[in-house]
C-alpha positions in Angstrom: 0.0 -0.2 0.0 2.5 2.7 1.0 4.5 1.7 -2.6 1.2 2.6 -4.3 1.0 5.7 -2.7 4.5 6.9 -3.4 3.6 6.2 -7.1 0.1 8.0 -7.0 2.3 10.9 -5.4 5.1 11.2 -7.9 2.6 10.9 -10.6 0.5 13.9 -8.9 3.7 15.5 -8.9 5.0 14.5 -12.8 1.3 16.3 -13.6 1.6 19.6 -11.5 4.8 20.1 -13.2 3.9 19.4 -16.8 0.8 21.3 -16.5 3.0 24.1 -15.2 5.6 23.8 -17.7 2.7 23.8 -20.4 0.7 26.9 -18.7 4.0 28.8 -18.9 4.7 27.9 -22.5 1.3 28.9 -23.5 1.4 32.1 -21.7 4.7 32.7 -23.6 3.5 32.0 -26.7 0.5 34.6 -26.0 2.5 37.3 -24.8 5.0 36.4 -28.0 1.8 36.7 -30.3 0.8 39.9 -29.2 3.9 41.5 -28.9 4.1 40.7 -32.7 0.8 41.8 -33.3 1.4 45.3 -31.9 4.8 45.5 -33.6 3.0 44.5 -37.0 0.1 47.0 -36.4 2.9 49.7 -35.7 5.0 49.0 -38.6 1.9 48.5 -41.3 0.4 51.9 -39.8 4.3 53.6 -39.8 4.2 52.5 -43.6 1.2 53.7 -44.8 2.1 56.9 -43.8 3.2 59.3 -46.6 6.1 61.6 -46.4 6.3 64.6 -48.3 8.7 67.7 -48.1 6.8 71.1 -48.1 7.7 74.4 -49.0 5.9 78.2 -48.4 5.8 80.5 -51.4 7.6 83.6 -51.0 6.4 87.2 -51.6 8.7 90.0 -52.7 12.2 88.9 -51.7 15.7 89.3 -53.0 14.8 89.6 -56.3 15.8 87.0 -58.8 18.6 86.6 -61.7 18.0 86.3 -65.5 20.5 84.8 -67.6 20.4 85.2 -71.2 23.6 84.8 -73.6 25.1 87.6 -75.2 28.3 88.1 -77.9 31.1 90.3 -76.9 31.9 93.1 -79.0 34.5 96.0 -79.1 33.0 99.5 -77.8 34.2 100.9 -81.2 34.5 98.7 -84.1 34.9 100.0 -87.9 36.2 99.0 -90.8 39.0 101.4 -92.1 39.0 102.0 -95.7 41.1 104.2 -98.2 39.4 107.3 -99.8 42.6 107.7 -102.5 43.2 105.6 -105.3 46.5 103.7 -105.9 48.8 100.9 -104.8 49.3 100.0 -101.3 53.0 101.2 -100.9 53.1 99.9 -97.5 51.3 98.6 -94.1 52.7 99.5 -91.0 50.6 97.2 -88.6 49.3 93.6 -88.9 46.3 91.8 -86.7 47.0 91.7 -83.1 48.6 94.9 -83.1 48.0 97.6 -80.7 47.5 101.0 -82.2 46.6 104.7 -81.1 44.5 107.0 -82.4 46.6 108.7 -85.5 49.0 106.1 -85.7 49.7 105.1 -89.2 48.5 101.9 -90.7 49.3 102.1 -94.2 50.6 103.9 -97.2 49.2 104.5 -101.0 50.9 105.3 -103.7 49.3 108.0 -106.3 51.1 109.6 -108.6 48.1 110.6 -110.4 47.3 113.0 -107.2 50.8 114.4 -106.8 50.5 115.6 -110.8 47.1 117.2 -110.0 48.8 119.0 -107.3 51.2 120.2 -109.2 49.0 121.8 -112.2 46.6 123.2 -109.8 49.6 125.0 -108.2 50.3 126.1 -111.5 46.9 127.1 -112.4 46.7 129.0 -109.1 49.7 131.1 -110.0 48.6 131.6 -113.6 45.4 133.4 -112.0 47.1 135.1 -109.2 49.1 136.8 -112.2 45.7 137.5 -114.2 44.5 139.2 -110.9 47.7 141.2 -110.3 47.6 142.3 -114.0 43.9 143.2 -113.7 44.1 145.3 -110.6 47.3 147.8 -112.5 45.4 148.2 -115.7 42.2 149.4 -113.2 44.4 151.9 -111.5 45.6 152.9 -114.9 42.0 153.2 -116.0 41.1 155.3 -113.2 43.9 157.7 -113.4 43.0 158.3 -117.2 38.9 158.6 -116.4 40.0 161.9 -114.5 41.8 163.4 -117.5 38.9 162.1 -119.6 41.0 159.8 -122.0 39.3 156.8 -120.9 35.3 156.2 -121.1 33.5 155.1 -118.2 32.2 151.7 -119.7 35.8 150.5 -120.3 36.5 151.4 -116.5 33.7 149.0 -116.0 34.5 146.5 -118.1 38.4 146.9 -116.4 37.1 146.5 -112.4 34.8 143.4 -113.8 37.7 141.9 -114.9 39.2 141.8 -111.4 36.1 140.3 -109.8 36.5 137.8 -112.3 39.9 136.9 -112.1 39.5 137.5 -107.9 36.8 134.7 -108.4 39.0 132.6 -110.6 41.8 132.6 -108.0 39.7 131.7 -105.3 38.2 129.0 -107.5 42.0 127.7 -108.3 42.7 127.8 -103.8 39.6 125.7 -103.4 40.8 122.8 -106.2 44.2 123.2 -104.7 42.8 122.5 -101.2 40.9 119.6 -102.4 43.5 117.7 -103.9 45.6 118.1 -100.6 43.1 117.0 -98.6 43.0 113.6 -101.2 46.8 113.6 -100.9 46.3 113.3 -97.1 44.4 110.2 -97.9 47.2 108.3 -99.2 48.2 107.8 -95.5 45.9 105.3 -93.5 45.6 106.5 -90.0 43.9 104.8 -87.0 40.2 106.9 -86.0 40.5 105.8 -82.4 42.7 103.5 -80.2 42.5 100.2 -80.5 43.6 96.2 -81.7 43.7 95.7 -85.4 41.4 92.4 -86.0 41.7 92.4 -89.4 44.2 92.9 -92.2 42.9 92.6 -95.7 45.6 94.3 -98.3 49.5 93.2 -98.9 51.6 95.2 -100.7 51.0 96.4 -104.0 47.4 95.6 -104.0 45.5 97.7 -106.1 42.9 99.9 -104.4 39.6 101.8 -105.6 38.7 104.6 -102.9 35.0 104.0 -104.1 34.7 101.1 -103.3 33.3 99.1 -99.9 36.4 97.1 -99.1 38.1 97.7 -95.7 42.0 97.8 -95.4 41.6 97.1 -91.7 39.3 96.2 -88.9 39.9 97.9 -86.0 38.3 97.4 -82.2 38.2 99.2 -79.0 38.8 96.2 -76.4 38.4 98.3 -73.4 35.4 98.7 -72.6 33.9 96.1 -74.2 30.2 96.2 -74.8 27.7 93.0 -75.0 23.8 93.4 -76.4 21.2 91.1 -75.0 17.6 91.0 -75.9 15.5 90.8 -73.1 12.1 88.9 -73.3 9.0 91.7 -72.8 8.0 89.9 -69.5 11.4 91.3 -68.2 11.9 94.6 -70.0 10.1 96.6 -67.6 12.8 95.3 -64.8 15.8 96.0 -66.1 17.0 99.9 -65.9 20.1 101.7 -66.9 23.0 101.6 -64.4 22.1 98.3 -63.1 25.2 95.6 -62.3 25.6 92.8 -64.0 27.7 89.8 -63.9 29.1 88.5 -67.3 30.9 84.7 -67.4 32.4 83.0 -70.3 33.3 78.9 -70.0 36.2 79.1 -71.3 37.6 81.7 -68.6 36.9 79.5 -65.2 36.7 80.7 -62.0 36.5 84.7 -62.9 33.2 86.7 -63.0 33.2 89.7 -64.7 31.2 92.9 -63.3 29.5 95.0 -66.0 26.6 97.7 -65.8 23.7 98.3 -68.1 24.4 101.5 -70.2 21.3 101.7 -71.8 17.8 100.1 -72.9 15.9 100.3 -76.1 13.2 101.3 -74.7 10.6 99.8 -76.9 9.8 96.3 -77.7 10.6 94.8 -81.0 7.4 93.5 -82.3 9.0 90.8 -84.5 11.0 89.1 -81.4 9.0 90.4 -78.8 12.4 91.4 -77.2 14.0 94.7 -75.8 17.8 95.2 -76.6 19.7 96.1 -73.8 23.6 97.6 -74.0 26.2 96.5 -71.4 29.3 97.8 -70.6 32.1 95.8 -69.5 35.4 97.1 -68.7 38.3 94.6 -69.8 41.9 96.5 -68.7 43.8 92.9 -68.5 42.3 91.8 -71.4 40.9 88.4 -70.6 38.0 88.7 -73.0 37.7 88.8 -76.6 35.8 90.7 -79.0 33.1 88.3 -80.5 33.3 85.6 -77.6 30.1 84.0 -76.5 29.4 84.8 -72.8 26.6 84.0 -70.4 24.9 87.6 -68.9 22.9 87.3 -65.6 20.7 90.4 -64.9 19.6 91.1 -61.5 16.0 91.5 -61.4 14.2 93.7 -58.7 12.0 92.2 -56.1 8.1 92.1 -57.6 5.3 91.9 -55.2 3.4 88.5 -56.5 4.0 85.4 -54.9 6.9 83.2 -56.7 6.8 79.1 -55.9 9.5 76.8 -56.4 9.6 75.0 -60.3 9.2 71.5 -58.6 5.7 71.9 -57.2 3.8 72.4 -60.1 1.8 69.8 -61.0 0.5 69.0 -64.6 -2.6 67.3 -64.7 -5.7 66.8 -67.1 -7.5 69.6 -65.6 -5.0 71.8 -65.9 -2.1 73.4 -64.1 -2.2 72.6 -59.9 -0.3 72.6 -56.7 -0.7 70.2 -53.8 -1.3 72.4 -50.3 -1.1 70.5 -47.0 -3.5 71.9 -44.4 -2.3 71.7 -40.5 -4.5 68.1 -40.4 -2.3 66.8 -43.0 -4.9 66.7 -45.7 -3.8 67.5 -49.3 -5.8 69.5 -51.6 -5.3 70.7 -55.1 -5.3 74.7 -56.1 -5.1 75.4 -59.8 -2.8 78.3 -60.1 -2.1 80.7 -63.1 2.1 81.5 -63.9 3.6 84.6 -64.4 7.2 84.9 -65.1 10.0 82.3 -65.0 12.9 82.4 -63.2 14.6 79.2 -63.6 14.4 77.6 -60.2 11.3 79.5 -58.9 8.3 80.4 -61.2 5.9 83.7 -60.3 2.1 82.9 -59.8 -0.6 85.3 -61.1 -3.3 84.0 -59.1 -4.4 80.7 -57.2 -2.6 80.8 -53.9 -2.0 83.7 -51.5 1.8 82.9 -49.9 1.2 81.2 -46.5 0.4 77.8 -47.8 2.6 74.7 -47.5 3.0 73.5 -51.0 4.4 69.7 -51.8 7.8 69.1 -53.4 8.1 66.9 -56.2 4.8 65.7 -55.9 3.9 62.2 -57.1 1.3 61.1 -59.6 -0.5 59.1 -57.4 -1.0 62.0 -54.9 -4.9 62.5 -54.5 -7.3 65.2 -53.5 -7.9 64.5 -50.0 -5.1 62.2 -49.0 -3.5 62.9 -45.7 0.1 63.2 -45.7 3.0 63.2 -43.0 5.0 66.3 -43.6 8.8 65.2 -43.3 11.4 67.1 -41.2 13.7 68.9 -43.4 17.3 67.5 -43.0 19.9 70.1 -41.8 23.9 69.8 -42.1 
């Protein structure tokens, strides 16, 4: 009996231990499943959130910069042609030469002009001699007229001959002066200081003074000037005296500062642009005439709202922006655009400037969606 009681007691203890182990295992399983369910619910809820980056429109502000292409030109650039006919005797300046105003560029040989000047001098001297003779004849006629030996008509004729001789002398002197002026054109001089950018003649070339063929092309490289065509929508924002920045791809690491010298003051009806002239100092000669450059025109700040370009949405119903309210709800706003500044665009109507606009909105974003605004990352 005692042995049977011991066996029953042991069996009872083993059963209790097994039941305790099963109870602990079941409780742990239930706790693990509950914890996993809560984690899964939290993960699902977190993954269901749509995070967006937002930006606030700007009103006025520091203005924008408009970049336009332009071509450098010398402040003064002129083709140098000859007024005299003849042959090129010699030239003194080649391309790249810096010249001062009045410096000799070339000399033309023209024997015909020299002969014409000699003839004009002889004609002037002959006319002067005739005038002197006419004056002495008048003096003698006046003396004889007092004694009645010469008629008054003859005296008048002698006086008229003096007037004719004086006129002939004036014409001869004028012709001589004209020929001397033409003779001066045999020396081709620089009309201003600059650089010879092209030479089109050589020694022995026949020059026709009436032709349009230039002997040299002379450019003044300091200062330079740039002409840019500003679109109509920006024309009213560009004023004389504004500072501009000019850059050239080949001259890296340098930005040149110029100034708006003048504007056309009118819109070209063909291109709907206004021509603007920019003056650019070039004392070190780093920039060359004819080079292609980029001109950055700072525009005065306006009173309208400007938004980032990547906030625009192109939908079938038209141009829209996505605004997020305090509860994170998305609403689409129709907008009407004005000037385009590159990274930002002007809004004529549609936003007031206090909205939070979604940047780079996805195509799946719909009206009424609830989103979460992502925190801005700061360095």
